[in-house]
Structure formats: C-alpha cells, structure tokens
N, C-alpha and C positions, 0 to 999 in steps of 0.2 A: 194347526192353522191350516184351514182348506185353501186351496188354488184360488185366488180372485180372477175370474174368467175375462177374455176379452170376447167383444161381441161386435159382430158386422151384420149388416143388412144386405141380403145377396139378391141383386135385380139385373135384368138385362132390358136394353131400350126397346122393348116390343110390349105390345098388349097382352103376351101371354107367354109365361116364362115356364118355372118349375113344374107347377100344378097342372098346366094345361086347363087352367078352370077360370079364364077369364070371364065364362057366361055364368060361373056361380052369381046367385042371389045378392051374396054380401060382397062382392067386388064390383069394381067400375072402373076400367082401364079404357074408356072410350075417349080420352082426354091425353092418352100416353104421350102423345107427340108434343104437347105443349110443356111450356117451363113452370108452370102453375102446379100442373101435376106431382111433379117431381120435388118443387120447393116444398109443398104440403107434406110430402112422404119422408123426405130427407130432415125436415124440421122436426117432426114427430120423433124419429128416432134420434136423432140430436138430443132433442129436449128431455127424452128417456136415459141417457145414458149410454147410448152405443158408441162404441170407440171409432167406427168407421163405416163407410157407406161403400160398397162394393159393384161395379159394375163389368158383368160380363160381356162378352163379344160373340156374335156370330156373322162372320163376314157373308156366308153362304147361308144356304137352307138344305134340309135333306133332299138327298138325290141319290140314286144307285150309280153304278159304275159305267152305265150308259147315259147318264145326266138325266134321266127320267125323274119325274116329280111326282109323288103320289097325291092325288087331287087333296088329301085331307091337308097337306101343307097350307094350301093357299085358304081352303075352305074353313078351317079351323085354326088358323094362326099359329101354325106350328114352326116357330122361330122363322115367322115372315108375317107381318112385315118386322124390318128391325132398322132403327136409326142409329147413327154414328154417337157411340158413347164418350168420346174424347171432347167433342163439341159442347157437351152440357156442363162440364166439369167447371169451366171458367165463373158461367152463370151460376151455378150452386155454391161457389165460393163466396161469392158476395152476399147470400144468402144466409149461410150457417158457418158461425164464427169459429167454432171448435171441432167439430167432427173430423176425422180424416176422410180422403177421398181416394179411391181405390179405382183404377179403371185399366181394363186389358187392352194390350197393344201387341200384335204377333210379329214376331221377329221373321217369319216367311213373307208377311204382306208388306212390311214397313220398310223404309229405306233408314239406315243407322243416323245420318246427319238429321233428319228431319225429324226422327222420332226422339232423338236426343234433346233437341230445340223446344219441341212440344212439352217436354216433360219438364225441362228447366223453365220454360213459361209458366207453366202450371205451379211448379212449387213456387215462384216468386207470387204468382197470385193468389195462392192459398196460404202463405204465409208458412210454407214448410209442410203442409199437411197432404200432399200428393203421394200416392203408392202406384207403382208399376206392376200390373199381374202379366208376368212374362208368358205368354204362349207360343207354340210352334204351330198352331192352328191345326185342329183335328181334321175339320172337312176340308181334305186335300182336293176333292172333286172340284169344290169353288175355286181353291187357288189355281187351279188349271183352266177351269171353264168361264170363270169371271174375271180373274185377273192377269189370264195370259201368261201365266208362268212356267209354260212347256208340259213338264211332266211331275207327275206325283213324285215327290221326294220321300225317299225311305225313312222310316220312323226314327233310327239312329242317326242317321245323316242328319235329319231336322233338328236334333238336340247338338250335333258337332256343330252346325251352321249357327244354333242358337249361342253355341259357348263363344264363337268368335265375333257374333254381333254384340252379346251383353260386353264382352273385352274392349271393344270399340268404342261403346257407350261410355264405359267407366273409365277410357283415357280422355273422352271429350269432357266428361263431368268433372274428374278429378285432376287431371293432368294440364289441361289446357290455359287455365288462368292459375296463377297464385293467389293466396290471400295477400289484399293489400293491393293488388294490381289495379284497382279502380281507384283513380284519384279524384276526379272531378274537380281538378284545381283550375278555377278560373284566372287567378294571377300568371299562372305558367302555360295557360290554354293546355293544359295536359289530361286528358280524359282519362288514359290509362297508359301506365309505364309497359312501354314494349319488351323491357327486359323481364316482365313477370307474364308476358301472353307468350305461350309457346305454340310452334308449328307442330301438328300433330301427323305422323305418317305411319301409315298402317297398310304393308303390302301382305295379305293374308290368302287363303284358298279361296273364301267367298267374297271378301269386302276388300276395297282398297281406298284409301283415303290419303290426300296429303295436302293439308291447308290448315286453316286457324277455325277456331270454333268459335262461332258470332256471339253466343248468349253468355252473359255474365252469371258468375256462380250465384245458385240460389240458396235460401238457406239450409237445406240438406245437401246441396251439391248433386247427391244422388239420390232419386226418390227411393222410398221404402220398398224393397223388392220383394214381391209375391210370386210364387210359383205353385202351380198344380200338376202333378204326374205322379201315377205309383209305379209305372214302369221302370225298369232297373236305369235306362237312361234318365229318365226324368227324374229319379231320386238322387242320382249321383249329382246331376245339374242342381238340384234344389240343395243338397248339402253343400256344395261349394258357392251358391250366391245369394240363396233365399234367406231373407229375415223372417218370413211369414210363409208358411206351407199351408195350402186348402187340400183338405182330403174329403172324401166323401163314403166313408165306410158305414154301414147298418150294423155290422157284427162286432160287439165290443173286443173280443178277443182278437179279431183279426186287425181291428184299428191298433190294439195293443201292441201288437207285433209291427206295426206299419211305424207307429211313433218311436218304439224302442230302434227299431231299424234307422229310422231318420237320424235321430239323437247319435247312434254309434257312428254313421256316415260322416256328420257331422265333426265329430272327434277324429276321425279319421282324415278329415280333410284340415285339422289344424284349428279348428275352433270350438268353443265350450258347448257341451250338449245342450244346455238351457238357451243356447244364443238363438235356436231356431223356434218360433214360436208357431205352433201347430193347431189350425181350427179346422173343425171338422163341420160339414154341412147338417144341418136339423131343421126339421120342422115340428112345431108344437102345435097341438090341439087341446085348448085347456076349457075347461067347462065347471060348474059348480058341483057335479055330480060324475061319478064314473061313466054311469049309464049314459048321459049326455055327451060326454066326450066321446064314447065309444060311436055314438050315433053319428056325431059331426064327423068323424074320422072316415067312417063307412062313405058317408055323404060323400065326402070329398074324393075318395076312391073310386065311386062311381061316375064322378063328375065328368072326366076326360073320356073320348070313346076309345075303343081298342086300337082303332086305326089313327088316331093322333098319337097315342102313346108309341107305337110303332113307328111312325114317323119321326118322333122324337129320339127315337133310339137309333135308327138309319141316321139321322143328323148328327149325333154324338160319337156313334162307332164307325160309320161306314159301313155298317153290316145291316143288309135287308133281311129281316127275320122271315118275312111272308115268302122267300125263297129258298128256305132252306127246311131240312127233314125235321118236322117237328119232334121226331122220337131221338134226335140226337141231341148233343150238347154242344157247348161253346169251347168246350177244351180242346179242340183242334181246330178252331177257326182262327185263320190269321188275318191281320189287318195292318195297314201303315196308317192309319188315322187313329182310333179311339182305343188304345191298348188300355188306358185306364178304366173305361166303360167296362169292358169285355171282363176285366179281371175282377170286377164287383160278382160276376157269374159263375167264376170258377173256383171250386173248392179242391185243394190238394188231395183231400181224403177221398176223392172219388163219389162225392155226393152232389156234383154239380147239376141244378136243375136242367131238365129237358127244354128244347128251345119252344116248345108247346105251353110247357109250364111258365117260362119267360114270359110268354105272347099274354098268357092269362093274369100274371101277377103284375105286370108292368106298372099300371095306373097306381097299385099300391107300395110300388117298390123304388120308382123314379124319384131321385133323390138321396138325402142322407138319412142319417138316423131318424127314426120317428117317435117324438113322446108323445103321449095320450093319455090324460086324465085330470084328476083335480089340481089345483095349485100345489096344495101339499104334496101330493103323492108325486107330480112330475117333479118338484124341486128335489124332493129325496132322491129319486131316479137319476136325476142329472149329478147330484153329488157323487152317486154311487158310479155312475159311468166316469165320470172324470177320475175318481180313485182308481177305477180298473185300467184306464187306457191311459192316463196321463196327459190327455191332452189339453190344449192351452185355452180352448174356448170354441165359439161356435160362429157358423156363417148361417145365419137364421132366414130361412127359405120363406118367401111370402106364397101363400097357396091361394090366396083370394084375389090380390092386385091391389093397387093403391095403399095408402096409409092404413086402410082398414084392416089389411092382413096382418099388421103388428099389434092392432088394439089389445087383442086377449093377451098377448105374449107381455106386453108393455104394463098392461093395468092388473092383472091376475097373478103373472108368475116373477116378474122382476122383484117385485116387494117381497116374495119368499126366498128369492135367491140371495137379497140382500140379508135377510134376517140370519141366513146360513152363513154369512161371509163369503159368497161365492161371487159378489159384485162390489166395487168400492163404494162406500157411501158416498162419495163424491166422485162425478165424473172425470175421468183422465183429461188431460189438457197438454198443449205444448205442440211441437212438431209431431208428425205421425212416427218418426222413429223413437223418439223419447217417449209417447204413447203405448207403443207396442212392444218395444225392446227393454224400457226401463233405462237406456243408455243416460249420461248425464248431459250429452250435447247433441245437435241434430246431425253431425258428422257420422260418416262410417264408422263402427268400430274397427279397432287395431287389426282383428283377426280377419277382416274382409279383404279379398284379395284387389279391390278396387283400391285400396289404401297404398299400393306400391305405385300407384302412378302420381301420386301426390309430389310436388316438388318443395312442399314447406310443411 
C-alpha cells in the first residue's frame, strides 16, 4: 500500500517568490497585496484537496555584511516587497473552511507573550487549523539593521534561544489554563475559575516572564509545530519539538539520509519515528508530452536573471557569491545565517560544485526537487521518489504566481496520484494536527515535551 502524501502550497506574501518569475506570461501577481488574490489562490488549492497553505516570511531582504543591497533586489522584486503573513491568516480563515493555514514567525524577532497570544487567537479563528513554522531568522543582517537587535546571534545560539522561547510558549499554551477553567456562569458571575488559571513564572537565560496568560485555550492549545533546518542544531531542535519538518533536498539519496536521520533523532528524543512528518519542497512542470514539459522547464529556468538569482541566494544564505573566487567551492565558507542553504551545495565526497558553477546553475536549482514530464511519467517518478526517500509529502512551489501556478498540478497530476493511491480520495479534514499527524484529538500527543506543562 503506497504512502498517502501530505500536500502543502508554498507561498510568501510577495509578488515574487521561489521562481523569481513574476514577469512570466502565465503569472500575474500585480494584485498580491489584496485579499482577493490570496482568496482565489487558497480557495483553488483547498478545493483540489491540499492539506495546508504555508506562508514563509522574509523580515529583511538580501544585503551583504556592509548593509549594501544589490539593485536587482528592488528592480526585480527579490524578497522585496514583502507584507505581513500573519495579518492575512484570520481573513483567509473566514474564506476557506477546511484547509490548514501555516504561517512563519521568528523566535528572534517576536516577543514570546505576543507570539503566543497571536497563535492562540488564530487557532480560535481557524477552529484549530493553524500551524506555526518556527524559524530563528536566517537574515541576521536584517535583524540587526532593521529591528535594532544589537549584533548577529551565532547560529547555534539562535537555536538555544529558540528552544527557550518555545518552552515558554508551551508553558503558556499548555499550563496557564486547566481544562474546564472557563465557566461563563451568569448565575454565579464567574467567568473563569481562579483555581484553574495559573500564574506562569519563567526566569531563563534569554527570557523572563511572571504573570498570567490572558488568552483562553484554543482547539489545539498549541498550534501544530513546523520547523525547517538541516544543520545539526536545527535537526536536533526539530526532533524534539516539530510535528512537521520542511526539507528542500533535490538529491533522493541525500534526502533519504536526512529523513532517516530525523526519524532516528526523533526516537532518541523519546518519540515514535513516524511522529515527525517530513515534507520536501518540489516544483512540478506537467505537459501532455515530454518535449513540451522540457520546453516549459527550460523556459522557467531562463526566466529569472542571474543577478536576481544571486540576490536571492544572498538573502537566504548571507553569502555574496559575487565576491568569492569562482573557482572555489562553498565547502569552506562559514555563515551564521543560512547553513541549510549552504548544505545543499556541499557534497561530502569531494564533488561540490565551484562557486562559478553555482552561479551558472542557480536559476535551475533554486528550490526543492523538480519533476518534469507527462502526468503519467511524473506520477510514476513521484511514487519512486517517495519509496526511495520515505518522505511524507511535498510543499508544492509556485513557479508562476497566483492560482495559475497550481493549475497544471491540480488538473493534470493530482488525478494520476490518486489513481496510484498516493492521495486520499476524500480530502483530510479536522484540526491541522489531526490532518497531518493522524492523532485522534487536537491536543499535543503524549510524547511531546509540551505535555509536561499540562495540569490536567
């Protein structure tokens, strides 16, 4: 019996995301700032049976260590402009009644209390369909220059800080209110039972809190927790907390090793191996003939300029390829910013591409795995890929922009995946945690470290 895949739609609140192809003739993102644009897009993927809509975040924009911004960033809309992804989620919740909504928020940029209250509020408004993609923010230059956070935080320290941040969030979500604390009893004029509402005290290295949590428990209490990060610190963090992990490997063998490692680390953290759902980024170019699919893929690969691709790499990694020796590799390049991005260009067998080769191939290699071909051929390739890697699903990358970017995937490929048993006949429903993890209740599972904060 083949594994039934989890599907997410991968977006950012910007006119130009993964493909750097906002100017492609099939896409039109000129109305990206409007609610209607996103209502149409999310409505299309919900109707098709996607499990969740995932919005990334870019608080900053590509800049080098001196704060210099390549002209291509502004001219070609490379992570600029970007609007607030959290703000749109409640509006979408009123539009789409089933699909999960996952939004990114940074443990470096956010304040624990306000972040916790925002996600509790969204979980109420979505009836338990909200997910938090936990990031430490790769663009540390933006953290320093735009948010006045002082100095760049070393990579592993960002994860230590993130762990304390999440622990405080879990205390607020799981431990501040007991089940049954809210009475709303008019006769006794008792809104909540004071004995079941607890003062939270946290005195840590990075955060301090002493008080009550004002937001009442939501359907999931804790939002479904997502995380992305292939570094040692990132994967250890994911193994402990994450219910769904986002990867972006293109090589099946390397992805298989990543998946196996994440599952092993999950077991070492005291949880079942299958409790971590792993979704890999993927773009799909589907056509009625192999030749036409290849033509469309080549067209997409040549849509972004080299300058735009290099600027995007700078934004994701903090590494300005234009200032490095084109004959060198990224093997010895260090960064406190985008270690996951650099890992994609490092091969332990000594075959890492040169920086010149990286620059030349960036437009065709940005993003996750790429499937190109006829519907039948790609469906077979997807099935083989899943069997080889043990990945649980895909975060589908939009390479045109708008609802049009998913049309071929929905109309041509999804029926073929269903025929192979790779997608459920009826779309999953319930809270996001129930949809993604198969748990019978919206609550955190017993293995999760957040459960220890529950008082009942």
